[in-house]
RODO-2510 file (C-alpha; in nm, 4 decimals, decimal comma):
residues 435
     n   res          X          Y          Z
     1     q    -4,1951    -0,9339     0,9656
     2     g    -4,5013    -0,7916     1,0175
     3     k    -4,6271    -0,6118     1,3380
     4     r    -4,9572    -0,7049     1,5279
     5     s    -5,2626    -0,4564     1,5860
     6     g    -5,4293    -0,3991     1,8566
     7     s    -5,6736    -0,6791     1,7753
     8     g    -5,3448    -0,8979     1,8028
     9     r    -5,3512    -1,0176     1,4260
    10     a    -5,0387    -0,9865     1,2797
    11     e    -5,0220    -0,6979     0,9859
    12     p    -4,7691    -0,7375     0,7002
    13     a    -4,4545    -0,5447     0,6798
    14     t    -4,5473    -0,3094     0,3337
    15     p    -4,1964    -0,2451     0,1460
    16     h    -4,2604     0,0909     0,1902
    17     a    -4,1956     0,0194     0,5707
    18     m    -3,8830    -0,2208     0,4564
    19     a    -3,6945     0,0022     0,2739
    20     p    -3,5479     0,2241     0,5919
    21     s    -3,4428    -0,0455     0,7675
    22     l    -3,2980    -0,2079     0,4786
    23     a    -3,1303     0,0777     0,4163
    24     g    -2,9840     0,1531     0,7620
    25     l    -2,8777    -0,2471     0,7325
    26     a    -2,6945    -0,1964     0,4001
    27     f    -2,5039     0,1252     0,5992
    28     a    -2,4536    -0,1262     0,8780
    29     l    -2,3052    -0,4113     0,6859
    30     r    -2,0100    -0,1891     0,5585
    31     p    -1,6966    -0,3589     0,5673
    32     p    -1,3985    -0,2523     0,7745
    33     m    -1,2855    -0,0343     0,5158
    34     r    -1,5931     0,1615     0,5315
    35     g    -1,4750     0,3504     0,1931
    36     r    -1,6772     0,5489    -0,0260
    37     f    -1,7624     0,2292    -0,2471
    38     a    -1,9266     0,0978     0,0499
    39     l    -2,1011     0,3683     0,0773
    40     l    -2,2210     0,3977    -0,2391
    41     l    -2,3265     0,0538    -0,2334
    42     a    -2,5471     0,1523     0,0661
    43     l    -2,7474     0,4519    -0,0822
    44     v    -2,7818     0,2373    -0,4087
    45     a    -2,9321    -0,0462    -0,2352
    46     g    -3,1630     0,2116     0,0147
    47     a    -3,2863     0,4127    -0,3238
    48     v    -3,4061     0,0829    -0,4793
    49     l    -3,5933    -0,0395    -0,2053
    50     f    -3,7842     0,3035    -0,1596
    51     v    -3,8422     0,3104    -0,5514
    52     a    -3,9775    -0,0960    -0,5165
    53     a    -4,2253     0,0402    -0,2451
    54     s    -4,3699     0,3009    -0,4349
    55     a    -4,4241     0,1002    -0,7568
    56     s    -4,5712    -0,1859    -0,5005
    57     e    -4,7992     0,1179    -0,3401
    58     g    -4,9081     0,2574    -0,7105
    59     q    -5,0350    -0,1009    -0,7854
    60     c    -5,2237    -0,1249    -0,5104
    61     g    -5,4031     0,1733    -0,5848
    62     v    -5,4434     0,0966    -0,9672
    63     e    -5,5640    -0,2230    -0,9016
    64     g    -5,7349    -0,2638    -0,5621
    65     g    -5,8840    -0,6038    -0,4196
    66     p    -5,8339    -0,8741    -0,1475
    67     r    -5,4800    -0,8370    -0,1083
    68     c    -5,4214    -0,4289    -0,1001
    69     s    -5,3925    -0,3083     0,2935
    70     d    -5,4788     0,0417     0,3829
    71     g    -5,1811     0,0060     0,6542
    72     k    -5,3576    -0,0780     0,9494
    73     g    -5,4248    -0,4786     0,8429
    74     t    -5,7389    -0,4416     0,7273
    75     a    -5,8421    -0,5084     0,3110
    76     l    -5,9957    -0,1700     0,1775
    77     s    -6,2328    -0,4549    -0,0475
    78     e    -6,3606    -0,5815     0,3263
    79     a    -6,4277    -0,2954     0,5061
    80     p    -6,8001    -0,3257     0,7036
    81     a    -7,1014    -0,1514     0,5468
    82     v    -7,3133     0,0039     0,7504
    83     a    -7,6480    -0,1215     0,8797
    84     e    -7,9449     0,0107     0,8217
    85     g    -8,1390     0,1524     1,1303
    86     s    -7,8347     0,2398     1,2886
    87     a    -7,7127     0,5593     1,4685
    88     d    -7,4852     0,6300     1,1946
    89     a    -7,7352     0,6099     0,8873
    90     p    -7,8983     0,9643     0,7247
    91     l    -8,2151     1,0225     0,8799
    92     a    -8,3451     1,2000     0,5352
    93     p    -8,1634     1,0416     0,2603
    94     a    -8,1677     1,1850    -0,0501
    95     s    -8,3394     1,0470    -0,4044
    96     a    -8,1774     0,7171    -0,4838
    97     g    -8,1076     0,8923    -0,8672
    98     e    -7,9373     1,2372    -0,7363
    99     g    -7,7290     0,9824    -0,4651
   100     e    -7,6177     0,8018    -0,7232
   101     g    -7,5307     1,1033    -0,9658
   102     e    -7,2930     1,2348    -0,6737
   103     g    -7,1360     0,8961    -0,5778
   104     e    -7,0449     0,8808    -0,9452
   105     a    -6,9013     1,1827    -0,9920
   106     t    -6,7104     1,2074    -0,7038
   107     n    -6,5680     0,8471    -0,7662
   108     g    -6,5069     0,9442    -1,0966
   109     t    -6,3201     1,2741    -0,9674
   110     s    -6,1031     1,1027    -0,6985
   111     g    -6,0340     0,8148    -0,9589
   112     k    -5,8776     1,0386    -1,1577
   113     v    -5,6964     1,2240    -0,9214
   114     k    -5,5011     0,9049    -0,7765
   115     r    -5,4142     0,7821    -1,1345
   116     r    -5,2663     1,1156    -1,2152
   117     e    -5,0481     1,0700    -0,8521
   118     i    -5,0049     0,7051    -0,9341
   119     d    -4,8542     0,8118    -1,2907
   120     g    -4,6344     1,0848    -1,1717
   121     i    -4,5153     0,8583    -0,9036
   122     g    -4,4494     0,5914    -1,1259
   123     m    -4,2155     0,8342    -1,3812
   124     v    -4,0513     0,9272    -1,0890
   125     g    -3,9432     0,5754    -1,0018
   126     a    -3,8444     0,4910    -1,3375
   127     c    -3,6312     0,7736    -1,3986
   128     l    -3,4761     0,6771    -1,0532
   129     v    -3,4061     0,3085    -1,1621
   130     l    -3,2440     0,4565    -1,5335
   131     s    -3,0299     0,6428    -1,3633
   132     l    -2,9138     0,4325    -1,1169
   133     l    -2,8854     0,1567    -1,4293
   134     v    -2,6912     0,4344    -1,6264
   135     f    -2,4560     0,4975    -1,3243
   136     v    -2,3811     0,1176    -1,2633
   137     v    -2,3080     0,0764    -1,5930
   138     l    -2,1078     0,3758    -1,6137
   139     w    -1,9060     0,2628    -1,3179
   140     i    -1,8652    -0,1046    -1,4413
   141     g    -1,7064     0,0594    -1,7556
   142     a    -1,4538     0,2660    -1,5923
   143     t    -1,3466    -0,0197    -1,3925
   144     i    -1,2889    -0,2475    -1,7130
   145     k    -1,1353     0,0430    -1,8786
   146     f    -0,8975     0,1212    -1,6193
   147     a    -0,8037    -0,2370    -1,5301
   148     l    -0,7187    -0,2374    -1,8427
   149     d    -0,4861     0,0323    -1,8817
   150     g    -0,3327    -0,1014    -1,5655
   151     s    -0,4055     0,2544    -1,3874
   152     l    -0,6825     0,0718    -1,1430
   153     p    -0,4369    -0,0200    -0,8689
   154     a    -0,3300     0,3708    -0,8692
   155     r    -0,6540     0,4876    -0,8811
   156     l    -0,8234     0,2607    -0,5457
   157     a    -0,5447     0,3749    -0,3904
   158     l    -0,5822     0,7659    -0,4369
   159     w    -0,9908     0,7298    -0,3721
   160     g    -0,8444     0,5635    -0,0259
   161     l    -0,9936     0,1911    -0,0897
   162     l    -0,6403     0,0581    -0,1359
   163     p    -0,3191     0,1142     0,0706
   164     e    -0,0678     0,2789    -0,1086
   165     a     0,1685     0,0522    -0,0983
   166     y    -0,0620    -0,2524    -0,2511
   167     a    -0,0528    -0,0124    -0,5412
   168     a     0,3013    -0,1009    -0,6648
   169     i     0,2137    -0,4393    -0,7998
   170     s     0,3675    -0,3396    -1,1856
   171     v     0,5620    -0,0614    -1,3326
   172     t     0,1939     0,0654    -1,4919
   173     a     0,0777     0,0785    -1,1725
   174     v     0,3209     0,3055    -1,0694
   175     v     0,3492     0,4828    -1,3143
   176     a    -0,0374     0,5744    -1,2993
   177     l     0,0371     0,6633    -0,9427
   178     l     0,3188     0,9197    -1,0306
   179     r     0,0912     1,0596    -1,3215
   180     l    -0,2140     1,1007    -1,1270
   181     k    -0,1197     1,1444    -0,7375
   182     q    -0,0486     1,5240    -0,6841
   183     t     0,1514     1,4735    -0,3786
   184     e     0,4987     1,3431    -0,3084
   185     t     0,5670     0,9791    -0,3442
   186     p     0,9501     0,9797    -0,2214
   187     i     1,0222     0,6268    -0,2219
   188     i     0,8979     0,3372    -0,5719
   189     v     0,9743    -0,0570    -0,4468
   190     l     0,8935    -0,2658    -0,7161
   191     r     0,9658    -0,6884    -0,6878
   192     n     0,9047    -0,9319    -0,9230
   193     c     0,8121    -0,7463    -1,2073
   194     v     1,0657    -0,5171    -1,3760
   195     t     1,1918    -0,6436    -1,7138
   196     d     1,4076    -0,3927    -1,9652
   197     a     1,1232    -0,2548    -2,1121
   198     g     0,9709    -0,2069    -1,7955
   199     a     1,2815    -0,0210    -1,6622
   200     k     1,2430     0,2132    -1,9541
   201     e     0,8888     0,2772    -1,9090
   202     l     0,9811     0,3446    -1,5375
   203     a     1,2739     0,5715    -1,6330
   204     e     0,9999     0,8251    -1,8773
   205     a     0,7626     0,8463    -1,6072
   206     i     1,0468     0,9698    -1,3839
   207     r     1,1894     1,2048    -1,6737
   208     l     0,7851     1,3396    -1,6618
   209     y     0,6708     1,3278    -1,2915
   210     g     0,9947     1,2742    -1,0616
   211     k     1,0324     1,6403    -0,9517
   212     k     0,6476     1,6520    -0,8990
   213     a     0,6233     1,3500    -0,6646
   214     d     0,9823     1,4242    -0,5113
   215     l     1,0940     1,0996    -0,5938
   216     q     1,4010     0,9917    -0,3987
   217     a     1,4600     0,6283    -0,3791
   218     i     1,4317     0,3408    -0,6003
   219     e     1,3969     0,0009    -0,5037
   220     l     1,3836    -0,2980    -0,7577
   221     p     1,4839    -0,6182    -0,5880
   222     h     1,4078    -0,9722    -0,6677
   223     n     1,3440    -0,8806    -1,0587
   224     p     1,4820    -1,1986    -1,1968
   225     r     1,4272    -1,0513    -1,5762
   226     l     1,5900    -0,6963    -1,5661
   227     g     1,9330    -0,6846    -1,6848
   228     e     2,2053    -0,4370    -1,8015
   229     a     1,9886    -0,2587    -2,0384
   230     g     1,7179    -0,1919    -1,8034
   231     v     1,9488    -0,0687    -1,5027
   232     c     2,0963     0,1863    -1,7606
   233     e     1,7976     0,3114    -1,8212
   234     i     1,7383     0,3847    -1,4516
   235     v     2,0732     0,5472    -1,4306
   236     a     1,9795     0,7733    -1,7245
   237     a     1,6666     0,9186    -1,4922
   238     a     1,8463     0,9519    -1,2262
   239     l     2,1302     1,1721    -1,3873
   240     l     1,8577     1,3791    -1,5819
   241     e     1,8890     1,7737    -1,4242
   242     g     1,6872     1,8551    -1,0902
   243     s     1,6510     1,4598    -1,0199
   244     n     1,6101     1,4246    -0,6829
   245     l     1,7219     1,0460    -0,6354
   246     q     1,9365     0,9455    -0,3597
   247     e     1,8947     0,6439    -0,3367
   248     l     1,9227     0,2885    -0,5668
   249     d     1,8659    -0,0143    -0,4816
   250     f     1,8988    -0,3483    -0,7528
   251     s     1,9877    -0,6306    -0,4417
   252     y     1,9047    -0,9873    -0,4994
   253     n     1,9479    -0,9633    -0,8653
   254     p     2,2534    -1,2178    -0,9080
   255     q     2,1617    -1,1832    -1,2802
   256     l     2,3454    -0,8640    -1,2969
   257     r     2,7270    -0,9939    -1,1852
   258     s     2,9722    -0,7439    -1,3485
   259     c     2,7361    -0,5639    -1,5619
   260     i     2,6153    -0,3593    -1,2798
   261     v     2,9253    -0,2087    -1,2172
   262     d     2,9347    -0,1118    -1,5793
   263     a     2,5269     0,0578    -1,5993
   264     l     2,6392     0,2312    -1,2628
   265     k     2,9443     0,4123    -1,3465
   266     p     2,8309     0,7605    -1,4777
   267     l     2,6483     0,7999    -1,1447
   268     l     2,9901     0,7406    -0,9797
   269     g     3,1738     1,0590    -1,1379
   270     p     3,2494     1,3759    -0,9398
   271     r     2,9185     1,5592    -0,8886
   272     a     2,7386     1,3444    -1,1599
   273     s     2,4418     1,3233    -0,9850
   274     k     2,2764     1,3283    -0,6542
   275     v     2,3126     0,9565    -0,5512
   276     n     2,4616     0,8283    -0,2505
   277     t     2,3299     0,5118    -0,1544
   278     l     2,3939     0,1944    -0,3530
   279     r     2,2439    -0,1643    -0,2394
   280     l     2,3971    -0,4087    -0,4369
   281     a     2,3442    -0,7391    -0,2371
   282     d     2,3522    -1,0249    -0,3698
   283     c     2,4117    -0,9295    -0,7040
   284     g     2,6777    -1,1655    -0,8322
   285     l     2,9565    -0,9540    -0,7422
   286     t     3,3505    -1,1109    -0,7050
   287     p     3,6531    -0,9395    -0,5648
   288     a     3,7720    -0,8248    -0,8948
   289     e     3,4045    -0,6505    -1,0011
   290     v     3,4511    -0,4899    -0,6147
   291     q     3,7631    -0,3846    -0,6912
   292     k     3,6220    -0,1860    -1,0552
   293     l     3,3907    -0,0311    -0,8193
   294     a     3,6039     0,0962    -0,5761
   295     d     3,8034     0,2661    -0,8935
   296     n     3,4635     0,3912    -1,0578
   297     a     3,3512     0,5573    -0,7042
   298     a     3,7216     0,6994    -0,6230
   299     s     3,6080     1,0546    -0,6329
   300     s     3,2491     1,0234    -0,6157
   301     g     2,9792     1,1460    -0,3048
   302     l     2,8662     0,7464    -0,2089
   303     r     2,7898     0,7687     0,1411
   304     t     2,6250     0,3913     0,1776
   305     l     2,7255     0,0743     0,0310
   306     d     2,5791    -0,2713     0,0520
   307     l     2,7774    -0,5068    -0,0624
   308     s     2,5760    -0,7705     0,1399
   309     c     2,5812    -1,1797     0,0288
   310     n     2,8250    -1,1449    -0,3126
   311     e     3,0883    -1,4152    -0,2425
   312     l     3,4107    -1,1730    -0,1717
   313     g     3,6017    -1,4089    -0,0099
   314     g     3,9847    -1,3239    -0,0535
   315     g     3,8890    -1,0127    -0,2069
   316     g     4,0084    -0,7997     0,1020
   317     e     4,2271    -0,5691    -0,0932
   318     a     3,9477    -0,4644    -0,2963
   319     v     3,6884    -0,4251    -0,0288
   320     a     3,9699    -0,2283     0,1624
   321     a     4,0105     0,0156    -0,1738
   322     v     3,5948     0,0364    -0,1239
   323     l     3,6901     0,2363     0,2278
   324     e     3,8943     0,4830     0,0997
   325     v     3,5550     0,6475    -0,1096
   326     p     3,6079     1,0500     0,0311
   327     v     3,2887     1,0314     0,2390
   328     l     3,1630     0,6689     0,2600
   329     e     3,0053     0,6567     0,5505
   330     e     2,8427     0,3094     0,6072
   331     l     2,9291    -0,0467     0,4853
   332     t     2,7369    -0,3410     0,4827
   333     l     2,9671    -0,6401     0,4111
   334     t     2,7430    -0,8862     0,5947
   335     c     2,7370    -1,2659     0,4446
   336     c     3,0246    -1,2283     0,2492
   337     n     3,2596    -1,5242     0,3784
   338     l     3,5250    -1,3057     0,4263
   339     r     3,8479    -1,4907     0,5775
   340     l     4,0850    -1,3782     0,8361
   341     e     4,3303    -1,1909     0,6010
   342     d     4,0165    -1,0191     0,4449
   343     v     3,9305    -0,9156     0,8111
   344     e     4,2805    -0,7997     0,8510
   345     a     4,3356    -0,5570     0,5389
   346     i     3,9983    -0,4008     0,5968
   347     a     4,0999    -0,3388     0,9877
   348     a     4,3786    -0,1691     0,9156
   349     t     4,2678     0,0523     0,6668
   350     l     4,0122     0,1825     0,9218
   351     p     4,2268     0,4447     1,0740
   352     y     4,2642     0,6419     0,7274
   353     t     3,8456     0,6179     0,6421
   354     s     3,5391     0,7983     0,6927
   355     l     3,3732     0,5474     0,7744
   356     k     3,1460     0,5031     1,0611
   357     s     2,8843     0,1862     1,0322
   358     l     3,0923    -0,1712     0,9280
   359     q     2,8399    -0,4902     0,9811
   360     l     3,0343    -0,7262     0,9468
   361     g     2,7962    -0,9890     1,0592
   362     g     2,7523    -1,3445     0,9560
   363     n     3,1133    -1,4155     0,8499
   364     k     3,2369    -1,6284     1,0956
   365     l     3,5107    -1,4362     1,2360
   366     k     3,5245    -1,5489     1,5311
   367     a     3,8118    -1,4579     1,8288
   368     a     4,0818    -1,4014     1,5770
   369     g     3,8863    -1,1892     1,3423
   370     v     3,7391    -0,9750     1,6848
   371     r     4,1552    -0,9452     1,7745
   372     a     4,2578    -0,8122     1,4043
   373     l     3,9450    -0,5295     1,4645
   374     a     4,0149    -0,3875     1,7776
   375     a     4,3497    -0,3122     1,7037
   376     h     4,2711    -0,0492     1,4804
   377     l     3,9223     0,0450     1,6213
   378     p     4,0745     0,2911     1,8873
   379     k     4,2002     0,4817     1,5925
   380     s     3,9069     0,5020     1,3748
   381     q     3,5878     0,6681     1,3242
   382     i     3,3543     0,3685     1,3683
   383     d     3,0559     0,4472     1,5780
   384     e     2,8774     0,1312     1,4687
   385     l     2,9940    -0,2263     1,4436
   386     g     2,8025    -0,5244     1,3345
   387     l     2,9216    -0,8790     1,4846
   388     e     2,6445    -1,0759     1,4724
   389     g     2,6416    -1,4625     1,3851
   390     n     3,0404    -1,4848     1,4167
   391     d     3,0813    -1,7963     1,6043
   392     l     3,2029    -1,5587     1,9309
   393     e     3,2312    -1,6678     2,2726
   394     a     3,1784    -1,4313     2,5469
   395     a     3,5695    -1,4641     2,6408
   396     d     3,6125    -1,3733     2,2502
   397     l     3,5338    -1,0323     2,3762
   398     g     3,7832    -0,8832     2,5826
   399     p     4,0075    -0,7369     2,2879
   400     l     3,6548    -0,5461     2,2139
   401     g     3,6557    -0,4492     2,5437
   402     s     3,9724    -0,2981     2,5324
   403     a     3,9714    -0,0998     2,2192
   404     w     3,5982     0,0641     2,3577
   405     a     3,8117     0,1462     2,6550
   406     r     4,0879     0,3609     2,4485
   407     r     3,7367     0,4724     2,2699
   408     p     3,4049     0,4561     2,3254
   409     f     3,1843     0,3581     1,9900
   410     s     2,7880     0,3944     2,0309
   411     r     2,6919     0,0126     1,9301
   412     v     2,7851    -0,3249     1,9252
   413     k     2,5642    -0,5987     1,7252
   414     l     2,6628    -0,9741     1,9257
   415     a     2,3132    -1,1098     1,8183
   416     g     2,2996    -1,5097     1,6995
   417     n     2,6743    -1,5967     1,8668
   418     r     2,7591    -1,8379     2,0760
   419     m     2,6709    -1,6164     2,3757
   420     a     2,3322    -1,6162     2,6119
   421     q     2,1846    -1,3054     2,6528
   422     e     2,2883    -1,2517     3,0441
   423     e     2,6484    -1,2981     2,8832
   424     v     2,5810    -0,9851     2,6678
   425     s     2,4316    -0,8153     2,9099
   426     a     2,7324    -0,8665     3,1543
   427     f     2,9545    -0,7383     2,8897
   428     v     2,7713    -0,4181     2,8153
   429     r     2,7404    -0,3426     3,2040
   430     t     3,1398    -0,3737     3,2155
   431     l     3,1631    -0,1374     2,9210
   432     k     2,9397     0,1343     3,0977
   433     s     3,1638     0,0895     3,3964
   434     i     3,4809     0,1563     3,1993
   435     n     3,3351     0,4653     3,0779
***
């Protein structure tokens, strides 16, 4: 909008005056991310508005007319003439010929100068506009190229326009991230996008860039198109000399079944790799496959194993064999439908193992299962015991309290049982008082 002059008339706002305010508005309206792309858009908007303002003023200087303004709200063609006989009139006017000659010369010279200035401004404006157009075309072309080769998410993450976790939307994007990023990438997580061919591509990237990225963990849960061939490719990458991979997660891929055990066998030899953590939750494993896994890992450096959500009811002896892995410290068996005889076999083996954390949540052990565990806990190294969702009542915790009194351990998880929070708190206070 225009501003009002001293005489009260509304003055039109020129484009030259509007350019800085609109550029400032572009900066103010940047999105919350305030990334480089938003800043670039603000600068382009300000530059375009400035060029438009300069072009408008140049047109006014060339054409003149009643629409041009002197910046004070007064039309240049409407300037009042000096009245004859006024105080401003010259006392001794020159002759008509001389006056007209001098006026024409002055007007001609000033007109040429003004035209040169206008031409210069026009050339500068044209160059700026052309440069901006070239830049925009190159930017769009590069964006399309990066989108087609799959590296766009990785580049946006490296430019600070996208969180790095969101860039892992495909194998191609992760490979590009490993290739372009110069700092560490210790963990890769890919869901619902990995096939056997994608696993091969990922394994090649690990071979080329894994050491530079200091890659330590690969998590591939929920990939229904991943098969034995893809798992073998990842295992081969973990076996490479110089690999720092320590954790592999193939959880929630029930299509793998027994092939996962066969594919993992090369990792479980003595000093075969640095992998010490395997997560195989809901991989369709049966007690027979767990027994085979235990045999393969008998001399491995495996420290953490997750077998949750596999149907292991009646496989207590197989699970007990897993407990005998030399340096195994953490075993997760949540929601495996374990029976009482399975728990008894596991508990009887505990004193002869290095296990420090045993998670048995969601198996409905009830009071009998707690008694079977409590009988062997004092002689074991168990320091954390998970008993969530096992249909336990406060009265069922007596044997557990007795075992704790004989050898205290750090943590017991009791959430999701038939006990109020007040009863759990009272049990904890009782344990602390015994100690």
